[in-house]
C-alpha positions in Angstrom: 8.1 -13.7 0.6 8.3 -10.4 2.1 7.2 -9.6 5.8 5.5 -6.2 6.9 6.8 -5.4 10.7 6.9 -2.2 12.5 10.4 -2.9 13.3 12.3 0.4 11.7 14.2 -1.7 9.5 13.1 -0.9 5.8 12.3 2.4 4.1 8.8 1.0 2.6 8.2 3.1 -0.9 4.4 2.2 -2.2 4.4 3.3 -6.1 0.9 3.7 -7.2 -0.1 3.9 -10.9 -3.4 4.9 -12.3 -4.3 4.1 -15.6 -7.7 3.8 -17.9 -7.8 0.5 -19.5 -7.2 -3.2 -19.4 -4.7 -3.2 -21.7 -2.7 -0.2 -20.2 -2.5 -2.0 -16.8 -1.6 -5.2 -18.4 1.3 -3.2 -20.1 2.1 -1.5 -16.7 2.6 -5.5 -14.9 4.5 -6.7 -17.8 7.0 -3.7 -17.2 7.0 -3.9 -13.6 7.6 -7.2 -13.7 10.5 -6.7 -16.0 11.8 -4.1 -13.8 11.9 -6.3 -10.7 13.3 -9.2 -12.3 16.1 -7.7 -13.2 16.5 -5.5 -10.1 19.8 -5.3 -8.8 20.5 -2.1 -7.0 22.3 -1.1 -4.1 19.9 -1.4 -0.9 17.2 -2.7 -2.7 15.5 -5.6 -0.8 12.0 -6.8 -2.3 9.3 -5.4 -4.4 5.5 -6.9 -4.7 3.5 -6.0 -8.1 0.1 -6.1 -7.2 -2.9 -5.6 -10.0 -5.5 -3.4 -9.6 -9.6 -4.8 -9.3 -11.5 -2.0 -8.3 -10.0 0.5 -10.4 -7.3 -0.1 -13.5 -3.9 0.7 -12.0 -1.3 -0.7 -10.2 0.8 -0.7 -7.0 4.6 -2.1 -6.1 5.2 -2.6 -2.4 8.9 -2.2 -2.3 11.7 -2.4 0.0 14.4 -0.6 0.5 17.3 -0.2 3.3 17.5 3.5 3.5 16.1 6.8 1.8 19.9 7.4 0.5 19.7 4.1 -1.4 16.1 4.9 -2.9 17.1 8.5 -4.1 20.7 7.2 -5.6 17.9 5.0 -7.7 16.0 7.7 -8.8 19.2 10.2 -9.7 20.2 7.4 -12.2 20.3 7.4 -15.9 18.1 4.6 -16.2 15.3 5.6 -13.9 14.9 9.5 -15.0 15.1 8.3 -19.1 13.8 5.3 -19.4 11.5 4.1 -16.4 9.8 7.7 -15.8 8.7 8.4 -19.5 7.7 4.6 -19.7 5.1 4.4 -17.0 4.3 8.1 -18.1 3.1 6.8 -21.5 0.9 4.5 -20.3 -0.7 5.9 -16.8 -2.7 8.8 -15.9 -1.2 9.2 -12.2 1.8 8.3 -11.1 2.2 8.4 -7.0 5.7 7.5 -5.7 5.4 7.5 -1.6 7.8 6.6 0.7 6.9 6.0 4.4 7.8 4.1 7.4 5.9 1.3 8.7 4.4 2.5 12.2 1.6 -0.4 12.8 1.1 -4.2 12.2 -2.1 -5.7 13.3 -3.5 -9.6 12.2 -6.2 -11.6 13.3 -5.9 -13.5 16.6 -3.0 -16.7 15.4 -2.2 -15.5 12.3 1.7 -14.9 13.4 3.5 -12.3 10.5 2.1 -10.0 7.8 3.1 -11.5 4.6 2.8 -10.1 0.9 3.1 -12.7 -1.9 1.0 -14.4 -5.2 1.2 -17.5 -3.5 -1.2 -16.5 -1.0 -4.5 -16.0 -1.7 -5.4 -12.1 -0.1 -8.0 -9.7 -1.2 -5.8 -6.3 -0.5 -6.8 -3.3 0.0 -4.8 0.2 0.0 -6.5 3.2 1.4 -4.8 6.3 0.9 -5.6 9.1 3.4 -4.6 13.1 3.1 -3.9 14.9 6.0 -2.7 17.8 7.6 0.7 17.7 8.9 -0.3 18.7 12.4 -2.8 15.9 12.4 -1.2 13.0 10.6 -0.1 11.3 14.2 -3.8 11.6 15.0 -4.7 9.9 12.4 -2.0 7.1 12.4 -3.6 6.3 16.0 -7.4 6.8 14.6 -6.1 3.8 11.6 -3.8 1.6 13.7 -3.9 1.0 17.7 -7.6 2.5 18.1 -8.9 -0.4 15.3 -8.2 -3.6 17.1 -11.9 -4.6 17.1 -11.2 -5.3 13.5 -9.4 -8.7 14.9 -13.3 -9.9 15.4 -14.6 -8.8 12.1 -15.7 -11.7 9.8 -12.6 -12.3 6.6 -10.5 -9.6 8.2 -6.7 -11.2 8.0 -4.1 -8.1 8.8 -3.7 -4.5 8.4 -0.5 -2.2 8.2 -0.7 1.8 8.9 2.5 3.9 6.8 3.0 7.4 7.8 3.8 9.0 4.5 7.5 11.2 4.6 8.2 12.2 1.4 6.6 11.8 -2.1 6.3 12.6 -5.6 3.0 13.3 -7.7 1.1 14.0 -4.1 0.9 17.2 -2.2 0.8 17.2 1.4 1.2 14.6 4.1 -0.6 10.9 3.8 -1.0 7.9 5.4 -1.7 4.5 4.3 -3.5 1.5 5.2 -2.5 -1.9 3.7 -5.2 -4.1 4.3 -5.6 -8.2 3.6 -9.0 -9.7 3.7 -10.1 -13.5 2.6 -12.2 -12.4 -0.1 -13.5 -9.7 -1.8 -17.4 -10.9 -0.7 -16.0 -10.4 2.8 -14.2 -6.8 2.5 -17.2 -5.8 0.7 -19.5 -7.0 3.7 -17.7 -5.1 6.0 -16.9 -1.9 3.7 -20.9 -2.0 3.1 -22.6 -2.7 6.8 -24.9 -0.3 7.3 -23.7 2.5 9.6 -26.9 1.8 12.3 -25.7 -1.8 12.6 -21.7 -1.5 13.1 -20.2 -1.7 16.6 -19.6 1.2 19.2 -16.7 1.2 18.7 -16.1 1.1 14.7 -18.7 4.1 14.6 -16.1 6.2 16.9 -13.1 5.2 14.9 -15.1 5.8 12.0 -15.9 9.7 12.9 -12.6 10.2 14.1 -11.0 9.4 10.5 -13.6 11.2 9.2 -13.0 14.3 11.3 -9.0 14.0 10.4 -8.9 13.2 6.7 -8.7 15.8 4.1 -9.3 13.5 1.2 -9.1 9.6 0.4 -8.4 7.4 -2.4 -8.7 3.6 -2.4 -8.2 0.5 -4.6 -8.6 -3.2 -4.4 -5.6 -5.6 -5.6 -4.2 -9.3 -5.9 -0.7 -9.6 -5.6 0.7 -11.3 -9.0 4.2 -11.2 -8.8 7.3 -10.9 -6.4 11.1 -10.7 -5.7 13.8 -10.4 -3.2 17.4 -9.5 -3.4 19.4 -12.8 -3.7 16.5 -14.7 -5.8 
């Protein structure tokens, strides 16, 4: 089962696909499973496929050894002439995001952050646009400044990724990949009235709102994973 750590050992690629129907989402998931199960690319380490819950779409959390290995995959004939055209037919938007993991946090006693279909995580992926000069500030606001999350009922973990290079996106970004016990736990957190939120949360919420220039979000269930050598 893939693990997430801010140890600088991996390039983390997050491929976010949007679509407009359950049927197209199923087609996306089937195509992604086929590609993941056949993966044997130099430097590829793992891929974990997610099925959209709140909105139609998919996510693929991919770990690579290096940018050079990923770019070799992008330069290949299969990717250019089969993979991209296939996804282009069944998506409404494609974002291919190269990132570095810069922060991870878990609820007390949880250990390392793991991702896989054998877990029952309710996963949230939040994507924040930010100006280049404020990217590090937003990383701080979304990561270390949110240690109060460890006291929130239903919280399991969150990971902050700094955007490096991307396709289908403009400017800089920061990603938060978080895991929760259930949809109900996450919804209760998300919908808590502002006046009832802790002072710590109100402070970090205001900081994030001041730094982020846009935000996009979806919730997911992990449906498939495979690592190199399996």
